[in-house]
C-alpha positions as CSV (number, residue, x, y, z in Angstrom):
1,M,40.8,162.6,136.4
2,K,43.9,164.7,136.7
3,A,47.2,162.9,136.6
4,I,50.9,163.2,135.7
5,V,51.7,161.2,132.6
6,Q,54.9,160.3,130.8
7,S,55.2,159.1,127.2
8,V,59.0,159.5,126.7
9,Y,62.1,159.1,128.8
10,G,64.0,162.3,129.8
11,S,64.1,165.2,132.3
12,P,61.2,166.3,134.4
13,D,60.1,168.4,131.4
14,V,58.7,165.2,129.9
15,L,56.1,165.0,132.6
16,E,52.6,166.3,131.7
17,Y,49.7,167.3,133.9
18,K,46.6,166.3,132.0
19,N,43.2,164.5,132.1
20,V,43.1,160.8,131.7
21,D,40.5,158.1,132.2
22,K,39.7,157.0,135.7
23,P,41.0,153.4,136.3
24,E,38.5,150.6,136.7
25,V,38.8,148.4,139.8
26,K,39.4,144.7,139.3
27,D,38.1,141.9,141.5
28,N,41.1,141.8,143.9
29,E,41.7,145.6,143.9
30,V,40.7,148.6,145.8
31,L,40.0,152.0,144.1
32,V,41.6,154.7,146.2
33,R,41.0,158.4,146.0
34,V,44.6,159.5,146.4
35,H,45.2,162.4,148.9
36,A,49.0,162.3,148.8
37,A,51.9,160.5,147.1
38,S,55.6,160.8,147.6
39,V,58.6,161.0,145.3
40,G,61.2,158.2,145.4
41,A,64.3,157.0,143.6
42,W,62.2,154.7,141.4
43,D,60.3,157.7,139.9
44,W,63.5,159.5,139.0
45,H,65.3,156.4,137.6
46,F,62.3,155.4,135.5
47,M,61.7,159.0,134.3
48,R,65.2,159.2,132.9
49,A,65.7,155.5,132.2
50,D,68.9,155.9,134.2
51,P,70.6,153.5,134.5
52,H,69.7,152.3,131.0
53,I,69.0,148.8,132.4
54,M,65.7,150.3,133.6
55,R,64.4,150.0,130.0
56,L,64.7,146.2,130.3
57,M,62.8,145.9,133.6
58,G,59.3,145.3,132.1
59,F,59.2,148.4,130.0
60,R,59.7,149.4,126.3
61,L,63.3,150.1,125.2
62,R,62.6,153.3,123.3
63,T,59.7,154.8,125.2
64,P,57.5,154.0,128.2
65,K,54.0,152.8,127.5
66,K,51.8,155.7,126.4
67,N,50.5,157.9,129.2
68,T,52.4,156.0,131.9
69,I,51.6,157.5,135.3
70,P,54.6,157.6,137.7
71,G,54.4,157.2,141.5
72,V,54.5,154.3,143.8
73,D,53.8,155.5,147.4
74,M,50.3,156.8,148.3
75,A,47.8,157.4,151.0
76,G,44.1,158.1,150.5
77,R,40.5,156.9,151.0
78,V,38.8,153.8,149.7
79,E,36.1,154.7,147.1
80,A,35.3,151.3,145.6
81,I,36.2,147.7,146.2
82,G,36.5,144.6,143.9
83,K,34.1,141.7,144.5
84,N,36.8,139.5,146.0
85,V,38.1,142.2,148.4
86,T,37.4,141.3,152.1
87,Q,39.7,143.4,154.2
88,F,38.6,146.9,153.4
89,Q,35.4,148.9,153.4
90,L,34.3,152.1,151.6
91,G,35.7,155.1,153.4
92,N,38.7,153.4,155.0
93,E,41.8,155.6,155.2
94,V,44.6,153.6,153.7
95,Y,48.3,153.7,152.7
96,G,50.5,151.5,150.6
97,E,52.1,150.9,147.3
98,S,50.6,150.9,143.8
99,K,51.4,151.8,140.2
100,G,50.5,155.3,139.0
101,T,50.0,157.2,142.3
102,F,50.6,160.6,140.8
103,A,46.9,160.8,140.0
104,E,43.6,161.5,141.7
105,Y,42.7,157.8,141.7
106,T,44.6,154.6,141.6
107,C,43.7,150.9,141.8
108,V,45.7,149.0,144.5
109,S,46.0,145.3,145.1
110,E,44.5,144.3,148.4
111,G,47.9,142.6,149.2
112,T,49.9,145.9,149.1
113,L,47.5,148.0,151.2
114,A,47.0,148.6,154.9
115,L,45.0,150.9,157.1
116,K,46.7,154.3,157.6
117,P,48.3,155.0,161.0
118,D,45.7,157.0,163.0
119,N,48.2,159.6,164.1
120,L,49.5,160.6,160.6
121,S,48.0,162.9,158.1
122,F,47.7,161.6,154.5
123,E,50.8,163.6,153.6
124,Q,52.8,162.0,156.3
125,A,51.4,158.5,155.6
126,A,52.3,158.8,151.9
127,A,56.0,159.2,152.9
128,V,56.1,155.8,154.6
129,P,55.5,152.7,152.4
130,V,58.5,152.2,150.2
131,A,61.1,154.0,152.3
132,A,60.2,152.5,155.6
133,N,59.7,149.0,154.2
134,T,63.1,149.2,152.6
135,A,64.7,150.2,155.9
136,F,62.7,147.5,157.8
137,I,63.7,144.7,155.4
138,G,67.3,145.8,155.4
139,L,67.7,146.0,159.1
140,R,65.4,143.3,160.4
141,D,65.5,140.6,157.7
142,K,68.9,141.1,156.0
143,A,71.1,142.3,158.9
144,Q,69.0,140.5,161.6
145,L,69.8,143.5,163.8
146,Q,70.1,142.8,167.6
147,P,69.9,145.1,170.6
148,G,73.3,146.6,171.5
149,Q,74.8,146.3,168.1
150,K,76.5,149.2,166.4
151,V,75.1,150.3,163.1
152,L,76.5,152.7,160.5
153,I,73.9,154.2,158.1
154,I,75.4,155.9,155.1
155,G,72.8,158.3,153.7
156,A,71.1,158.7,157.0
157,A,69.3,161.9,156.0
158,G,67.5,160.5,153.0
159,G,64.0,159.1,152.7
160,V,65.1,155.6,153.6
161,G,67.9,156.8,155.9
162,T,65.6,158.7,158.3
163,F,63.5,155.7,158.7
164,A,66.5,153.4,159.1
165,V,67.9,155.5,162.0
166,Q,64.6,155.3,163.8
167,I,64.0,151.6,163.1
168,A,67.5,150.7,164.3
169,K,66.9,152.6,167.5
170,S,63.6,150.8,168.0
171,F,65.6,147.6,167.9
172,G,67.9,148.8,170.6
173,A,71.0,149.5,168.4
174,E,73.6,152.2,168.7
175,V,73.4,154.2,165.5
176,T,75.9,156.4,163.7
177,G,74.5,158.3,160.7
178,V,76.6,159.7,157.8
179,C,75.1,162.8,156.3
180,S,76.0,166.4,155.1
181,T,76.4,169.4,157.4
182,N,72.9,170.7,156.5
183,S,71.2,167.5,157.6
184,K,73.0,166.9,160.9
185,D,70.1,168.4,162.9
186,T,67.6,166.2,161.2
187,V,69.6,163.0,161.7
188,R,70.1,163.9,165.3
189,S,66.4,164.6,165.8
190,V,65.4,161.1,164.6
191,G,67.6,159.5,167.2
192,A,71.2,159.0,165.8
193,D,73.7,158.5,168.7
194,H,76.6,159.7,166.6
195,I,76.9,161.7,163.3
196,I,79.7,161.8,160.8
197,D,79.6,164.8,158.4
198,Y,81.0,163.5,155.2
199,T,81.8,167.0,154.0
200,Q,84.2,167.4,156.9
201,E,85.6,164.0,157.4
202,D,86.0,160.7,155.6
203,F,84.1,158.0,157.5
204,I,86.3,155.3,156.0
205,E,89.1,156.6,158.2
206,S,87.1,156.0,161.4
207,E,88.6,153.7,163.9
208,E,85.2,152.5,165.0
209,R,84.0,149.0,163.9
210,Y,80.4,148.3,163.2
211,D,78.2,145.2,163.4
212,V,76.1,146.4,160.6
213,I,76.7,148.9,157.8
214,F,73.6,149.9,155.7
215,E,74.7,151.7,152.6
216,L,72.0,153.9,151.1
217,A,74.1,156.4,149.2
218,G,77.6,156.9,147.8
219,S,80.0,154.8,145.8
220,R,82.6,153.5,148.1
221,S,83.9,150.1,147.2
222,P,82.9,147.0,149.2
223,L,86.5,146.5,150.2
224,E,86.6,150.0,151.8
225,L,83.3,149.4,153.6
226,R,84.4,146.0,154.8
227,S,87.3,147.6,156.7
228,L,84.8,149.2,159.0
229,L,83.0,146.0,159.9
230,T,83.6,143.8,162.9
231,P,85.0,140.3,162.0
232,K,81.5,138.9,161.6
233,G,79.7,142.1,160.7
234,T,77.2,142.5,157.9
235,L,77.3,145.0,155.0
236,I,73.9,145.7,153.3
237,L,74.3,147.3,149.8
238,S,71.0,148.9,149.0
239,S,71.8,151.1,146.0
240,G,74.4,153.8,145.9
241,E,75.8,155.5,142.9
242,G,77.0,153.8,139.7
243,G,77.3,154.2,135.9
244,H,74.6,155.2,133.5
245,W,74.3,151.7,131.9
246,V,73.9,149.3,134.8
247,G,74.1,151.6,137.9
248,P,75.6,150.1,141.0
249,F,75.2,146.5,140.0
250,P,78.9,145.7,139.2
251,R,79.9,147.0,142.6
252,I,77.1,144.9,144.3
253,M,78.0,141.8,142.2
254,K,81.7,142.1,143.3
255,A,80.6,142.1,146.9
256,L,78.4,139.1,146.5
257,A,81.2,137.2,144.8
258,V,83.5,137.9,147.8
259,S,81.0,137.1,150.5
260,P,81.2,133.3,150.4
261,F,85.0,133.5,151.1
262,V,84.9,135.8,154.2
263,Q,83.3,135.6,157.6
264,Q,81.6,138.9,157.1
265,K,78.3,139.0,155.3
266,L,78.1,141.1,152.2
267,L,74.5,141.3,151.0
268,S,72.4,143.1,148.5
269,L,68.9,144.4,149.2
270,T,65.9,143.8,147.1
271,V,62.5,144.9,148.3
272,S,58.9,144.1,147.3
273,P,55.6,145.4,148.7
274,N,54.7,143.8,152.0
275,K,51.3,144.2,153.6
276,E,52.5,142.6,156.9
277,N,55.3,145.1,157.1
278,L,52.9,148.0,156.6
279,I,50.8,146.7,159.5
280,L,53.9,146.5,161.7
281,L,55.1,149.9,160.7
282,K,51.6,151.3,161.5
283,E,52.1,149.9,165.0
284,L,55.5,151.4,165.4
285,I,54.2,154.8,164.2
286,E,51.2,154.8,166.5
287,A,53.6,153.9,169.4
288,K,55.6,157.0,168.3
289,K,58.7,154.9,167.8
290,I,59.1,156.2,164.2
291,T,57.7,159.2,162.3
292,P,58.2,160.3,158.7
293,V,60.4,163.3,158.0
294,I,59.1,165.5,155.2
295,D,61.3,168.0,153.4
296,K,58.9,169.7,151.0
297,T,55.4,169.3,149.6
298,Y,54.2,170.1,146.1
299,P,50.7,170.1,144.5
300,L,50.1,167.5,141.8
301,S,50.3,170.1,139.1
302,E,53.9,170.7,140.2
303,A,55.1,167.1,140.3
304,A,57.8,167.8,137.7
305,E,59.2,170.5,140.0
306,A,59.1,168.0,142.9
307,I,61.2,165.5,141.0
308,R,63.5,168.2,139.8
309,Y,64.1,169.1,143.4
310,F,64.5,165.4,144.3
311,E,67.3,165.1,141.7
312,K,69.4,167.6,143.6
313,G,69.5,165.1,146.4
314,H,70.4,167.3,149.4
315,G,67.1,167.7,151.3
316,P,66.4,165.6,154.4
317,G,63.6,163.1,154.4
318,K,60.8,162.7,151.9
319,I,59.2,164.9,149.2
320,V,55.4,164.7,149.1
321,I,52.9,165.5,146.5
322,T,49.4,166.6,147.6
323,I,46.5,165.7,145.5
């Protein structure tokens, strides 16, 4: 099968488009013929091993495993099922998370897969799993968002941000999105009530106070962000920028150290694949409460260009690879 493979860390130039063996499905897995995948932060961070701590997260220090296939998000059609699989049948259109989705086929655990929303194309569905699940867990589980609350989403135009705006609105919140001038129309189109253009004004200087701040981009200190919270508000630190060795972790750890001593909640966000959330997201999508925003699509053979474009970081929504 055709796939994108990586054998060394580095720029998008290290990615190769080549033939590799088709994976063999295990007892609890589903073999999916991938129709589309999407590019995410994980792909970029792993490709470059930046921050360097990525080398310690289950991978080799000097190089990745030989012929590692990048990609996590995917949508496609079931082609084979393991003997213990009970929830899927041949031909089902599915979406979810897996390892090595920049390929014509991938084997997916039954527990990280769900039926694709009926009203989405494969390309649209591939944009959903990681980004929408991240937004869902951050707002519903961590922030415990309530109707009528005021939410500030920093990085509202990104892959996670566009979902976060829509999910917050579906919960009945009043949403302010922080984005660049070029992305204002996109953020407004997905439902933001207010927009702050960070190229024109410093959102830290706002006199508004928020019940929830969801930081998806930037490197402002937790102390600065706390100043925008209500007395019992919640700050969710998802990622943001940081150094080349340990990324944003020092900033996040400082926030966690302060949290027990203040009324406000300062929380970090960790996300894992969640089948139940995929099913709930399918319902929200089919009810037309949320929809993926796609910036650009690339064929599989141009996956390196897709990640190179992703590195620039200024396009709204998700970047999708068609296979």
